[in-house]
C-alpha positions in Angstrom: 31.5 -8.5 52.0 33.0 -5.1 52.7 36.6 -4.4 51.7 39.0 -3.5 54.5 42.6 -2.3 54.1 45.3 -4.5 55.6 47.6 -2.4 57.7 51.4 -3.1 57.7 51.7 -2.0 61.3 49.3 -4.6 62.6 51.5 -7.7 62.8 52.1 -10.4 65.4 54.6 -13.3 65.6 54.4 -16.4 67.7 57.1 -19.1 67.7 57.3 -22.4 69.5 59.8 -25.3 69.4 58.4 -28.5 67.8 58.2 -31.9 69.4 58.1 -33.6 66.1 59.7 -32.0 63.1 57.2 -30.2 60.8 54.2 -30.8 63.0 52.5 -27.5 64.0 53.5 -26.8 67.6 50.4 -24.6 68.0 52.1 -21.5 69.6 49.9 -19.5 71.9 49.9 -15.9 73.2 52.7 -16.9 75.7 54.9 -17.7 72.7 54.7 -14.1 71.2 57.8 -12.1 70.2 58.1 -8.4 70.0 58.4 -7.5 66.3 60.2 -4.6 64.7 59.4 -2.9 61.4 60.4 -4.5 58.2 59.4 -8.2 58.9 58.4 -10.2 55.8 56.8 -13.5 55.0 57.9 -14.9 51.7 56.1 -17.9 50.2 58.1 -19.4 47.3 57.8 -22.2 44.8 59.2 -23.4 41.5 57.1 -23.0 38.3 57.3 -26.2 36.4 57.3 -25.4 32.7 54.8 -27.2 30.5 56.3 -28.6 27.3 53.0 -29.1 25.6 52.7 -27.9 22.0 49.7 -27.2 19.9 48.6 -25.4 16.7 48.9 -22.0 18.3 51.7 -20.0 19.9 49.6 -19.3 23.0 51.4 -20.2 26.2 50.1 -23.1 28.3 49.6 -22.9 32.0 52.4 -24.1 34.3 52.2 -25.9 37.7 53.9 -24.9 40.9 55.9 -27.3 43.0 58.5 -27.4 45.8 56.5 -24.9 47.9 58.0 -23.3 51.0 57.7 -20.2 53.1 60.3 -17.9 54.6 60.4 -15.4 57.5 62.8 -12.5 57.8 62.6 -10.2 60.8 64.5 -8.0 63.2 64.3 -8.6 67.0 65.8 -6.9 70.0 68.7 -8.4 72.0 67.3 -8.4 75.5 66.9 -10.7 78.5 63.8 -12.5 79.7 63.9 -11.1 83.3 64.2 -12.9 86.6 62.2 -15.4 88.7 64.0 -15.1 92.0 67.6 -16.0 91.2 66.6 -17.8 88.0 67.0 -15.9 84.7 64.1 -16.6 82.3 64.9 -17.6 78.7 64.8 -14.7 76.2 61.7 -14.3 74.0 63.9 -15.1 71.0 64.6 -18.6 72.6 62.7 -20.5 69.9 64.3 -18.6 67.0 67.8 -19.1 68.4 67.2 -22.8 68.9 65.7 -23.1 65.3 69.1 -21.7 64.1 71.0 -24.8 65.5 71.9 -23.1 68.7 71.8 -25.3 71.8 70.4 -23.8 75.0 72.3 -24.7 78.2 72.1 -23.7 81.8 74.9 -21.5 83.2 75.6 -20.0 86.6 76.8 -16.5 87.3 78.7 -16.0 90.6 78.9 -12.3 91.5 82.1 -11.0 93.1 82.9 -7.8 94.9 85.7 -6.9 92.5 87.0 -8.3 89.2 88.4 -11.8 89.7 92.0 -11.9 88.7 94.2 -14.6 87.1 91.4 -17.1 86.4 91.7 -18.9 83.1 88.7 -19.6 80.8 88.1 -23.3 80.4 89.5 -24.3 83.8 87.5 -26.0 86.5 86.3 -23.8 89.3 85.1 -25.1 92.7 83.7 -23.6 95.8 81.4 -24.7 98.6 79.6 -27.8 97.3 79.7 -26.5 93.7 82.0 -27.0 90.7 81.9 -26.0 87.1 83.9 -24.9 84.0 84.8 -21.3 83.7 83.3 -19.7 80.5 84.2 -16.1 81.2 85.4 -13.6 83.7 83.0 -10.6 83.7 84.3 -7.1 84.5 82.2 -4.5 82.6 79.4 -2.0 83.3 79.8 -2.4 87.0 79.2 -6.2 86.8 82.0 -8.5 88.2 82.0 -12.2 88.6 82.5 -15.6 87.1 80.3 -17.3 84.4 80.3 -21.1 84.7 78.8 -24.0 82.8 78.6 -27.7 83.3 77.9 -26.9 87.0 77.3 -29.7 89.6 76.3 -29.1 93.2 75.6 -25.5 94.3 77.5 -22.3 94.9 76.4 -19.9 97.6 77.1 -16.4 98.8 80.5 -16.0 100.6 81.9 -19.2 99.1 85.6 -19.0 98.2 86.0 -20.0 94.5 89.3 -21.6 93.4 90.6 -22.2 89.8 91.8 -25.7 89.3 94.7 -24.7 87.0 95.4 -21.1 87.9 94.9 -21.6 91.7 93.3 -18.1 91.6 90.7 -17.4 94.3 87.9 -15.0 94.9 84.8 -14.8 97.1 81.2 -14.8 96.0 79.6 -11.5 97.1 76.0 -12.4 96.5 73.7 -15.3 95.7 74.5 -16.9 92.3 72.1 -16.6 89.4 71.2 -19.4 87.0 71.1 -18.2 83.4 71.2 -19.5 79.8 73.8 -19.7 77.1 73.2 -20.4 73.4 76.0 -21.9 71.4 76.1 -23.8 68.1 75.6 -27.5 67.8 76.8 -29.9 65.1 74.7 -32.8 66.2 71.6 -33.4 64.0 69.7 -34.8 66.9 70.2 -31.5 68.8 69.1 -29.3 66.0 65.6 -28.2 66.8 62.9 -26.7 64.6 60.1 -24.2 65.3 56.6 -23.5 64.2 56.0 -19.8 63.4 52.6 -18.2 63.1 52.8 -14.8 61.5 49.7 -12.6 61.5 49.6 -9.7 59.0 46.5 -7.9 60.0 44.4 -11.0 59.8 46.4 -13.0 57.2 47.8 -15.9 59.2 50.9 -17.6 57.7 52.0 -20.8 59.4 55.6 -22.0 58.9 56.1 -25.4 60.5 59.5 -27.0 60.4 61.3 -23.7 60.4 65.1 -23.5 60.6 67.5 -20.8 59.7 70.3 -18.4 60.6 70.9 -15.0 62.1 73.2 -12.0 62.5 73.6 -9.7 65.5 74.4 -6.0 65.2 75.6 -4.0 68.2 75.7 -0.3 67.2 77.2 2.1 69.8 74.7 3.5 72.3 71.7 1.6 70.7 70.0 -1.7 71.3 71.5 -4.9 69.9 69.4 -6.2 66.9 69.1 -9.7 65.7 68.3 -10.3 62.0 66.7 -13.7 61.6 66.1 -15.5 58.3 64.1 -18.8 58.6 62.7 -21.2 56.1 59.8 -23.6 56.7 57.1 -25.7 55.0 54.4 -23.9 53.1 50.9 -23.8 54.5 48.2 -21.9 52.6 47.5 -18.6 54.5 44.0 -18.2 56.0 42.0 -15.2 57.3 42.0 -15.3 61.1 41.2 -12.9 63.9 44.2 -10.8 64.7 45.4 -12.0 68.1 46.6 -9.8 71.0 50.1 -11.1 71.9 51.3 -11.3 75.5 54.5 -9.2 75.1 57.3 -8.6 77.5 57.6 -4.8 77.8 61.2 -4.9 79.1 63.3 -2.3 77.3 66.4 -3.6 75.6 69.8 -2.7 77.1 72.1 -0.4 75.1 75.5 -1.2 73.7 77.4 1.0 76.1 80.2 0.4 78.7 80.5 -3.1 77.2 84.1 -3.8 78.3 84.8 -4.9 74.8 88.2 -6.7 74.5 89.9 -8.3 71.6 92.7 -10.6 72.7 93.0 -8.7 76.0 93.3 -5.3 74.2 90.4 -2.8 74.7 89.9 -1.0 71.4 88.9 2.6 71.2 86.3 4.3 69.1 84.3 1.2 68.1 81.0 2.3 66.6 79.7 -1.1 65.5 80.3 -4.7 66.4 78.5 -7.4 64.5 78.4 -11.2 64.2 77.0 -13.5 61.5 76.2 -17.1 62.3 76.0 -17.9 58.6 74.3 -21.3 58.7 73.9 -23.2 55.5 70.2 -24.1 55.4 69.5 -26.9 52.9 66.1 -27.8 51.6 65.3 -31.5 51.9 63.5 -32.5 48.7 61.4 -35.6 48.8 58.8 -36.9 46.3 56.9 -38.5 49.2 56.5 -35.2 51.0 53.7 -32.7 50.4 54.7 -30.2 47.8 57.9 -32.2 47.3 59.7 -30.6 50.3 60.2 -32.6 53.5 61.8 -29.7 55.4 65.0 -27.9 56.0 68.3 -28.8 57.6 71.4 -26.9 58.8 74.3 -28.6 57.1 77.2 -26.2 57.7 78.2 -22.8 59.1 80.9 -20.2 58.5 80.5 -17.6 61.3 82.1 -14.2 61.0 82.4 -10.9 62.9 83.3 -7.3 62.2 84.3 -4.2 64.1 85.6 -0.7 63.3 88.0 0.6 66.0 90.2 3.7 65.8 93.8 3.0 64.8 96.2 3.0 67.8 100.0 3.0 68.0 101.2 -0.2 66.5 103.3 -0.6 69.7 100.0 -0.9 71.6 98.0 -2.8 69.1 99.2 -4.3 65.8 96.4 -6.0 64.0 98.7 -6.5 61.0 100.9 -8.8 63.0 97.9 -10.8 64.2 96.7 -11.1 60.6 100.2 -12.0 59.3 100.7 -14.9 61.8 97.1 -16.2 61.8 96.8 -15.5 65.5 93.4 -15.9 67.1 91.9 -13.5 69.7 89.1 -13.8 72.2 86.4 -11.2 71.6 84.2 -10.5 74.6 81.6 -7.8 75.3 78.7 -7.3 77.8 75.4 -5.8 76.8 73.4 -4.5 79.8 74.1 -4.4 83.5 70.8 -5.4 85.2 70.4 -9.0 86.2 68.0 -10.8 83.9 68.5 -8.3 81.1 72.2 -8.6 80.3 73.9 -10.6 77.6 77.6 -11.6 77.3 78.7 -12.0 73.6 81.7 -14.2 73.4 83.8 -15.4 70.4 86.8 -17.3 71.9 88.9 -17.6 68.8 88.4 -14.9 66.2 90.9 -14.9 63.3 91.4 -12.1 60.8 89.7 -13.1 57.6 91.8 -10.6 55.6 94.3 -7.8 56.2 93.1 -4.9 58.3 91.8 -2.1 56.0 92.3 1.6 56.8 89.3 3.9 56.8 88.5 7.5 57.6 86.1 8.7 60.2 85.9 12.5 60.4 89.6 12.9 59.8 90.7 10.1 62.2 92.1 6.8 61.0 90.1 3.7 61.7 90.3 0.0 60.8 87.8 -2.3 59.3 88.5 -5.6 60.9 86.8 -8.7 59.5 87.1 -12.0 61.5 86.3 -15.6 61.0 85.1 -17.2 64.2 86.9 -20.5 65.0 86.1 -23.2 67.5 88.3 -24.0 70.5 86.8 -27.3 71.9 84.2 -27.3 69.0 80.7 -25.9 68.8 81.8 -22.9 70.9 82.9 -20.3 68.3 80.0 -18.0 69.3 78.2 -17.9 72.6 75.3 -15.7 73.7 75.0 -15.8 77.5 71.9 -14.4 79.3 72.4 -13.8 83.0 
Protein backbone atom coordinates (compact mmCIF):
# COMPACT_ATOMS: atom_id res chain seq x y z
CA UNK A 1 0.00 0.00 0.00
CA UNK A 2 1.36 3.41 -0.97
CA UNK A 3 2.28 5.88 1.72
CA UNK A 4 0.32 9.16 1.68
CA UNK A 5 1.01 12.18 3.84
CA UNK A 6 -1.79 13.29 6.16
CA UNK A 7 -2.37 17.03 5.82
CA UNK A 8 -3.13 19.16 8.86
CA UNK A 9 -5.41 21.45 6.85
CA UNK A 10 -7.76 18.63 5.80
CA UNK A 11 -9.99 18.38 8.85
CA UNK A 12 -13.72 18.11 9.48
CA UNK A 13 -15.87 18.09 12.60
CA UNK A 14 -19.40 16.80 13.10
CA UNK A 15 -21.29 17.05 16.40
CA UNK A 16 -24.75 15.83 17.38
CA UNK A 17 -26.64 15.71 20.67
CA UNK A 18 -27.11 12.17 22.00
CA UNK A 19 -30.44 10.58 22.85
CA UNK A 20 -28.79 8.12 25.25
CA UNK A 21 -25.59 9.11 27.02
CA UNK A 22 -22.50 7.61 25.44
CA UNK A 23 -24.28 6.00 22.48
CA UNK A 24 -22.93 7.28 19.17
CA UNK A 25 -25.51 9.71 17.75
CA UNK A 26 -24.18 9.16 14.21
CA UNK A 27 -23.74 12.79 13.14
CA UNK A 28 -24.18 13.46 9.42
CA UNK A 29 -23.06 16.14 6.97
CA UNK A 30 -25.83 18.41 8.28
CA UNK A 31 -24.16 18.34 11.73
CA UNK A 32 -20.89 19.81 10.47
CA UNK A 33 -19.14 22.75 12.13
CA UNK A 34 -16.75 25.23 10.62
CA UNK A 35 -13.30 24.55 12.06
CA UNK A 36 -10.47 26.99 12.65
CA UNK A 37 -6.77 26.20 12.76
CA UNK A 38 -5.31 24.66 15.88
CA UNK A 39 -7.96 22.02 16.64
CA UNK A 40 -6.62 18.93 18.40
CA UNK A 41 -7.81 15.45 19.35
CA UNK A 42 -6.10 14.07 22.41
CA UNK A 43 -6.56 10.39 23.35
CA UNK A 44 -5.40 9.73 26.90
CA UNK A 45 -4.99 6.84 29.30
CA UNK A 46 -3.25 5.79 32.46
CA UNK A 47 -0.31 3.45 32.25
CA UNK A 48 -0.72 0.86 34.99
CA UNK A 49 2.72 -0.05 36.33
CA UNK A 50 3.63 -3.70 36.48
CA UNK A 51 5.21 -4.80 39.77
CA UNK A 52 6.55 -8.07 38.43
CA UNK A 53 10.15 -8.85 39.29
CA UNK A 54 12.56 -11.33 37.77
CA UNK A 55 16.24 -12.22 37.61
CA UNK A 56 17.02 -9.26 35.33
CA UNK A 57 16.68 -5.49 35.56
CA UNK A 58 14.80 -5.30 32.26
CA UNK A 59 11.52 -3.36 32.48
CA UNK A 60 8.29 -5.29 32.05
CA UNK A 61 5.49 -4.07 29.77
CA UNK A 62 2.66 -2.08 31.36
CA UNK A 63 -1.04 -2.04 30.51
CA UNK A 64 -3.22 1.00 29.74
CA UNK A 65 -6.53 1.75 31.41
CA UNK A 66 -9.04 4.55 31.95
CA UNK A 67 -8.94 5.50 28.28
CA UNK A 68 -10.62 8.69 27.12
CA UNK A 69 -10.45 11.22 24.30
CA UNK A 70 -10.48 14.99 24.28
CA UNK A 71 -11.26 17.66 21.70
CA UNK A 72 -10.03 21.24 21.81
CA UNK A 73 -11.00 23.67 19.09
CA UNK A 74 -11.82 27.26 18.20
CA UNK A 75 -15.13 28.18 16.59
CA UNK A 76 -16.64 31.43 15.36
CA UNK A 77 -19.38 33.25 17.21
CA UNK A 78 -22.08 33.65 14.56
CA UNK A 79 -25.77 33.09 14.06
CA UNK A 80 -27.53 30.35 12.16
CA UNK A 81 -29.53 32.59 9.83
CA UNK A 82 -33.27 32.99 9.34
CA UNK A 83 -36.21 30.89 8.23
CA UNK A 84 -38.85 33.58 7.78
CA UNK A 85 -39.15 35.13 11.26
CA UNK A 86 -37.52 32.13 13.00
CA UNK A 87 -33.82 32.28 13.82
CA UNK A 88 -32.05 28.98 13.25
CA UNK A 89 -29.87 27.54 15.98
CA UNK A 90 -26.16 28.31 15.60
CA UNK A 91 -23.91 25.58 14.27
CA UNK A 92 -22.22 25.44 17.71
CA UNK A 93 -25.57 24.39 19.24
CA UNK A 94 -24.43 20.84 20.07
CA UNK A 95 -21.14 22.01 21.60
CA UNK A 96 -22.85 24.64 23.76
CA UNK A 97 -25.43 22.15 25.00
CA UNK A 98 -22.65 19.63 25.74
CA UNK A 99 -21.20 22.32 28.06
CA UNK A 100 -24.28 22.23 30.33
CA UNK A 101 -25.94 25.16 28.56
CA UNK A 102 -29.70 24.88 28.17
CA UNK A 103 -31.22 26.06 24.85
CA UNK A 104 -34.46 28.01 25.26
CA UNK A 105 -36.70 29.93 22.87
CA UNK A 106 -36.78 33.74 23.07
CA UNK A 107 -38.70 36.44 21.22
CA UNK A 108 -37.26 39.72 19.98
CA UNK A 109 -39.77 42.52 19.49
CA UNK A 110 -38.26 45.33 17.36
CA UNK A 111 -39.10 48.93 18.23
CA UNK A 112 -38.59 52.16 16.29
CA UNK A 113 -36.42 53.66 19.03
CA UNK A 114 -34.79 52.51 22.24
CA UNK A 115 -37.44 51.43 24.77
CA UNK A 116 -37.01 53.53 27.90
CA UNK A 117 -37.64 52.73 31.56
CA UNK A 118 -38.30 48.98 31.19
CA UNK A 119 -36.77 46.82 33.94
CA UNK A 120 -35.05 43.49 33.15
CA UNK A 121 -36.89 40.64 34.84
CA UNK A 122 -40.31 42.28 34.76
CA UNK A 123 -43.30 40.91 32.90
CA UNK A 124 -44.12 42.48 29.54
CA UNK A 125 -47.46 42.13 27.76
CA UNK A 126 -48.87 43.30 24.45
CA UNK A 127 -51.61 42.11 22.12
CA UNK A 128 -52.17 38.45 22.98
CA UNK A 129 -48.57 37.91 24.10
CA UNK A 130 -46.74 38.07 27.41
CA UNK A 131 -43.25 37.21 28.59
CA UNK A 132 -40.37 38.09 30.88
CA UNK A 133 -37.97 40.85 29.85
CA UNK A 134 -34.41 39.57 29.45
CA UNK A 135 -32.83 42.68 27.98
CA UNK A 136 -33.49 46.04 26.37
CA UNK A 137 -31.45 46.19 23.14
CA UNK A 138 -30.07 49.50 21.90
CA UNK A 139 -26.85 49.01 19.94
CA UNK A 140 -25.56 48.87 16.37
CA UNK A 141 -28.85 50.35 15.10
CA UNK A 142 -30.83 47.52 16.71
CA UNK A 143 -33.57 48.51 19.18
CA UNK A 144 -36.19 46.38 20.89
CA UNK A 145 -37.05 44.01 23.71
CA UNK A 146 -35.78 40.46 24.22
CA UNK A 147 -38.26 38.25 26.08
CA UNK A 148 -38.28 34.68 27.32
CA UNK A 149 -41.00 32.47 28.85
CA UNK A 150 -43.32 33.86 26.17
CA UNK A 151 -46.94 32.76 25.94
CA UNK A 152 -49.38 33.85 23.26
CA UNK A 153 -48.06 35.97 20.40
CA UNK A 154 -46.80 39.49 19.83
CA UNK A 155 -47.43 41.29 16.55
CA UNK A 156 -46.27 44.37 14.68
CA UNK A 157 -47.79 47.60 16.06
CA UNK A 158 -48.66 45.98 19.42
CA UNK A 159 -48.21 48.28 22.42
CA UNK A 160 -45.95 46.60 24.97
CA UNK A 161 -46.29 47.43 28.65
CA UNK A 162 -43.97 46.63 31.55
CA UNK A 163 -45.80 45.10 34.51
CA UNK A 164 -43.63 46.77 37.16
CA UNK A 165 -42.29 49.87 35.43
CA UNK A 166 -45.51 50.70 33.53
CA UNK A 167 -43.20 51.69 30.65
CA UNK A 168 -44.67 51.38 27.16
CA UNK A 169 -43.40 51.12 23.59
CA UNK A 170 -44.76 50.02 20.23
CA UNK A 171 -43.56 47.08 18.15
CA UNK A 172 -42.27 48.43 14.83
CA UNK A 173 -41.95 45.14 12.93
CA UNK A 174 -42.86 41.48 13.13
CA UNK A 175 -41.22 39.78 16.15
CA UNK A 176 -38.49 37.19 15.65
CA UNK A 177 -38.13 33.93 17.54
CA UNK A 178 -34.56 33.18 18.58
CA UNK A 179 -32.51 31.10 20.99
CA UNK A 180 -30.78 31.74 24.28
CA UNK A 181 -28.17 29.52 25.92
CA UNK A 182 -27.74 29.70 29.68
CA UNK A 183 -26.25 27.37 32.29
CA UNK A 184 -28.20 24.59 33.94
CA UNK A 185 -27.60 22.91 37.29
CA UNK A 186 -30.07 20.08 36.71
CA UNK A 187 -28.33 16.82 35.87
CA UNK A 188 -31.31 15.76 33.79
CA UNK A 189 -30.91 18.86 31.60
CA UNK A 190 -27.19 18.37 31.00
CA UNK A 191 -26.87 16.91 27.54
CA UNK A 192 -23.99 15.14 25.86
CA UNK A 193 -22.78 15.05 22.28
CA UNK A 194 -21.08 12.66 19.92
CA UNK A 195 -18.17 14.22 18.04
CA UNK A 196 -16.69 12.76 14.87
CA UNK A 197 -13.38 14.42 14.05
CA UNK A 198 -11.71 13.64 10.72
CA UNK A 199 -7.99 14.35 10.39
CA UNK A 200 -7.40 13.72 6.69
CA UNK A 201 -8.93 10.26 6.84
CA UNK A 202 -8.26 9.44 10.50
CA UNK A 203 -11.69 9.33 12.09
CA UNK A 204 -11.86 9.88 15.84
CA UNK A 205 -15.24 9.33 17.50
CA UNK A 206 -15.91 10.90 20.91
CA UNK A 207 -19.25 9.69 22.30
CA UNK A 208 -20.46 11.03 25.63
CA UNK A 209 -18.64 14.33 25.18
CA UNK A 210 -19.10 17.09 27.75
CA UNK A 211 -16.97 20.11 28.50
CA UNK A 212 -16.56 23.84 28.90
CA UNK A 213 -15.74 26.91 26.83
CA UNK A 214 -14.45 30.45 26.82
CA UNK A 215 -15.51 33.32 24.55
CA UNK A 216 -13.14 36.02 23.35
CA UNK A 217 -14.42 39.27 21.83
CA UNK A 218 -11.44 41.24 20.47
CA UNK A 219 -12.17 44.70 19.09
CA UNK A 220 -13.11 44.80 15.37
CA UNK A 221 -12.65 41.03 14.98
CA UNK A 222 -14.98 38.01 15.10
CA UNK A 223 -15.86 36.53 18.47
CA UNK A 224 -14.14 33.20 19.04
CA UNK A 225 -15.22 30.27 21.20
CA UNK A 226 -12.57 27.98 22.66
CA UNK A 227 -14.18 24.61 23.42
CA UNK A 228 -12.59 21.84 25.47
CA UNK A 229 -14.57 18.58 25.63
CA UNK A 230 -13.89 15.10 26.98
CA UNK A 231 -15.55 11.88 25.83
CA UNK A 232 -15.20 8.14 25.77
CA UNK A 233 -12.33 6.65 23.84
CA UNK A 234 -12.99 4.85 20.56
CA UNK A 235 -10.09 3.46 18.56
CA UNK A 236 -9.63 5.69 15.48
CA UNK A 237 -10.18 4.16 12.06
CA UNK A 238 -9.22 5.05 8.51
CA UNK A 239 -12.25 6.49 6.71
CA UNK A 240 -13.06 8.48 3.62
CA UNK A 241 -12.64 12.17 4.35
CA UNK A 242 -16.21 13.55 4.17
CA UNK A 243 -17.29 16.82 2.60
CA UNK A 244 -19.18 18.74 5.30
CA UNK A 245 -22.25 20.86 4.56
CA UNK A 246 -20.94 24.12 5.99
CA UNK A 247 -22.76 27.40 6.50
CA UNK A 248 -20.74 30.07 4.68
CA UNK A 249 -22.21 32.96 6.71
CA UNK A 250 -19.46 35.36 7.73
CA UNK A 251 -19.20 36.06 11.47
CA UNK A 252 -20.14 39.51 12.76
CA UNK A 253 -17.38 41.71 14.12
CA UNK A 254 -17.12 42.99 17.67
CA UNK A 255 -17.87 46.63 16.79
CA UNK A 256 -20.52 49.15 17.88
CA UNK A 257 -21.47 46.66 20.59
CA UNK A 258 -23.17 49.08 22.96
CA UNK A 259 -21.09 47.56 25.78
CA UNK A 260 -22.27 48.70 29.19
CA UNK A 261 -21.06 47.78 32.68
CA UNK A 262 -23.66 48.67 35.27
CA UNK A 263 -25.11 51.33 32.97
CA UNK A 264 -21.70 52.92 32.28
CA UNK A 265 -20.33 52.72 28.73
CA UNK A 266 -16.57 52.14 29.05
CA UNK A 267 -14.12 53.69 26.57
CA UNK A 268 -11.20 52.08 24.80
CA UNK A 269 -12.05 48.43 25.43
CA UNK A 270 -9.90 46.27 23.15
CA UNK A 271 -10.94 42.90 24.54
CA UNK A 272 -13.91 41.41 26.37
CA UNK A 273 -13.82 37.76 27.37
CA UNK A 274 -15.80 35.23 29.35
CA UNK A 275 -14.91 31.81 30.77
CA UNK A 276 -17.68 29.36 31.72
CA UNK A 277 -15.16 27.30 33.72
CA UNK A 278 -17.17 24.12 34.14
CA UNK A 279 -15.65 21.42 36.32
CA UNK A 280 -15.79 18.28 34.17
CA UNK A 281 -15.46 15.12 36.25
CA UNK A 282 -14.58 11.69 34.90
CA UNK A 283 -17.01 8.99 36.03
CA UNK A 284 -14.89 5.92 36.74
CA UNK A 285 -16.66 2.55 36.79
CA UNK A 286 -15.16 -0.93 36.76
CA UNK A 287 -18.25 -2.15 34.90
CA UNK A 288 -17.62 0.30 32.05
CA UNK A 289 -15.42 -0.31 29.03
CA UNK A 290 -11.92 0.99 29.74
CA UNK A 291 -13.06 1.74 33.32
CA UNK A 292 -14.65 5.07 32.32
CA UNK A 293 -18.44 5.41 32.27
CA UNK A 294 -18.34 8.97 30.98
CA UNK A 295 -18.08 12.59 32.07
CA UNK A 296 -20.23 14.92 34.17
CA UNK A 297 -20.34 18.66 34.81
CA UNK A 298 -20.25 18.99 38.60
CA UNK A 299 -19.52 22.68 39.21
CA UNK A 300 -18.73 25.98 37.48
CA UNK A 301 -16.96 29.24 38.38
CA UNK A 302 -17.61 31.60 35.45
CA UNK A 303 -15.50 34.71 35.04
CA UNK A 304 -15.02 37.67 32.72
CA UNK A 305 -12.38 40.26 31.88
CA UNK A 306 -12.16 43.60 30.06
CA UNK A 307 -9.56 46.33 29.62
CA UNK A 308 -11.12 49.82 29.44
CA UNK A 309 -9.34 53.16 29.53
CA UNK A 310 -9.34 54.84 32.94
CA UNK A 311 -11.95 57.60 33.18
CA UNK A 312 -12.41 60.28 35.82
CA UNK A 313 -13.33 58.61 39.09
CA UNK A 314 -16.27 61.01 39.27
CA UNK A 315 -17.65 59.33 36.14
CA UNK A 316 -16.63 55.75 36.85
CA UNK A 317 -15.01 54.45 40.03
CA UNK A 318 -14.30 50.72 39.75
CA UNK A 319 -12.45 50.82 43.07
CA UNK A 320 -15.66 51.78 44.88
CA UNK A 321 -17.51 48.92 43.18
CA UNK A 322 -14.75 46.48 44.16
CA UNK A 323 -14.60 47.80 47.74
CA UNK A 324 -18.33 47.41 48.37
CA UNK A 325 -18.76 44.12 46.49
CA UNK A 326 -21.23 45.74 44.12
CA UNK A 327 -22.39 43.71 41.14
CA UNK A 328 -22.91 45.18 37.68
CA UNK A 329 -24.80 44.09 34.59
CA UNK A 330 -22.52 43.54 31.58
CA UNK A 331 -24.29 43.61 28.22
CA UNK A 332 -22.92 43.72 24.68
CA UNK A 333 -24.31 43.04 21.20
CA UNK A 334 -22.27 41.35 18.48
CA UNK A 335 -23.70 41.91 15.00
CA UNK A 336 -26.65 43.85 13.63
CA UNK A 337 -28.27 41.59 11.02
CA UNK A 338 -31.26 39.49 12.05
CA UNK A 339 -30.24 35.84 12.34
CA UNK A 340 -26.57 36.73 12.75
CA UNK A 341 -26.41 38.73 15.96
CA UNK A 342 -25.71 37.62 19.51
CA UNK A 343 -26.39 39.43 22.77
CA UNK A 344 -23.86 38.52 25.47
CA UNK A 345 -25.27 39.12 28.93
CA UNK A 346 -23.86 38.74 32.45
CA UNK A 347 -26.46 40.24 34.82
CA UNK A 348 -24.39 40.27 38.03
CA UNK A 349 -20.63 40.62 37.48
CA UNK A 350 -18.61 41.21 40.65
CA UNK A 351 -14.98 42.33 40.81
CA UNK A 352 -12.82 39.30 41.59
CA UNK A 353 -9.96 41.53 42.74
CA UNK A 354 -9.00 45.17 42.87
CA UNK A 355 -8.80 46.94 39.50
CA UNK A 356 -5.22 46.92 38.19
CA UNK A 357 -3.66 49.83 36.33
CA UNK A 358 -1.95 49.19 33.00
CA UNK A 359 -0.35 51.23 30.22
CA UNK A 360 -1.48 51.30 26.59
CA UNK A 361 0.70 53.56 24.46
CA UNK A 362 1.00 56.15 27.19
CA UNK A 363 -2.63 56.03 28.29
CA UNK A 364 -3.84 54.58 31.56
CA UNK A 365 -6.10 51.55 31.36
CA UNK A 366 -7.60 49.08 33.81
CA UNK A 367 -7.49 45.32 33.86
CA UNK A 368 -10.85 44.33 35.32
CA UNK A 369 -11.47 40.72 36.35
CA UNK A 370 -15.00 39.68 37.24
CA UNK A 371 -16.73 36.69 38.76
CA UNK A 372 -20.14 36.10 37.18
CA UNK A 373 -22.88 35.65 39.78
CA UNK A 374 -26.42 34.40 39.36
CA UNK A 375 -29.51 36.51 40.01
CA UNK A 376 -32.39 34.04 39.94
CA UNK A 377 -29.94 31.14 39.46
CA UNK A 378 -28.58 29.54 36.29
CA UNK A 379 -28.51 32.94 34.61
CA UNK A 380 -25.00 34.28 35.24
CA UNK A 381 -24.12 34.11 31.53
CA UNK A 382 -26.50 34.18 28.59
CA UNK A 383 -25.80 33.99 24.87
CA UNK A 384 -28.87 35.11 22.93
CA UNK A 385 -29.08 34.54 19.17
CA UNK A 386 -31.76 36.64 17.48
